[in-house]
C-alpha positions in Angstrom: -8.0 -15.0 158.2 -6.0 -12.2 160.1 -5.4 -8.7 159.1 -1.9 -8.0 157.7 0.0 -5.5 155.7 1.4 -6.7 152.4 2.6 -5.3 149.0 -0.3 -4.8 146.6 0.6 -5.3 142.8 -1.4 -4.3 139.8 -0.8 -3.4 136.2 -1.8 0.2 134.9 -1.7 -0.1 131.1 1.8 -1.6 130.7 3.4 -0.4 134.0 3.6 -2.5 137.1 2.3 -0.5 140.2 3.2 -1.7 143.7 1.8 -0.3 146.9 3.8 -1.3 150.0 2.0 -1.6 153.4 -1.3 -2.3 151.9 -4.0 -3.8 154.2 -5.1 -7.3 153.5 -6.4 -10.4 155.2 -4.0 -13.5 155.3 -5.0 -17.1 156.3 -2.6 -18.2 159.0 -3.2 -21.9 157.9 -2.8 -21.9 154.0 -1.5 -18.3 153.5 -4.2 -17.3 151.2 -4.3 -13.5 150.8 -7.2 -11.2 150.2 -7.0 -7.6 149.9 -9.1 -5.3 152.1 -12.1 -4.3 149.9 -12.3 -0.8 151.2 -8.6 -0.2 150.3 -8.9 -1.8 146.8 -11.9 0.8 146.2 -9.7 3.6 147.3 -6.7 2.6 145.2 -8.9 2.0 142.3 -10.2 5.5 142.4 -6.6 6.8 142.5 -5.5 4.7 139.5 -8.6 5.4 137.3 -7.8 6.6 133.9 -9.9 9.9 134.6 -8.4 10.6 138.1 -7.2 14.2 138.3 -8.9 15.3 135.0 -11.7 17.8 134.8 -15.1 16.3 134.3 -16.7 18.4 131.6 -20.3 17.4 132.6 -19.8 19.0 136.1 -18.0 22.1 135.1 -20.0 25.3 135.6 -20.4 27.7 132.6 -19.5 31.3 133.5 -22.5 33.6 132.9 -22.4 35.9 130.0 -21.6 39.6 130.8 -23.8 40.7 127.9 -21.1 42.1 125.8 -19.8 40.4 122.8 -16.3 39.6 122.0 -16.1 42.2 119.2 -17.4 44.9 121.4 -14.7 44.3 124.0 -12.0 44.1 121.3 -13.2 47.3 119.8 -13.2 49.1 123.2 -9.8 47.7 124.0 -8.4 48.9 120.6 -9.8 52.3 120.9 -7.9 52.8 124.4 
């Protein structure tokens, strides 16, 4: 097996995704191809359904200022 750069193909829902110049290992005798595992892990993170979306579990809640919404509205309305 020798290192090479090939095109990676995968399906994301019903869309075919291709990634050119993807690191892989290719057998110089039989031509068998294996994608580089580190690169597969990285592309899997990018293509994950939750990628780029906020994780509600890890979001911080802003501390309360001690004023209720109604008191702020009343103060604003009076100005």
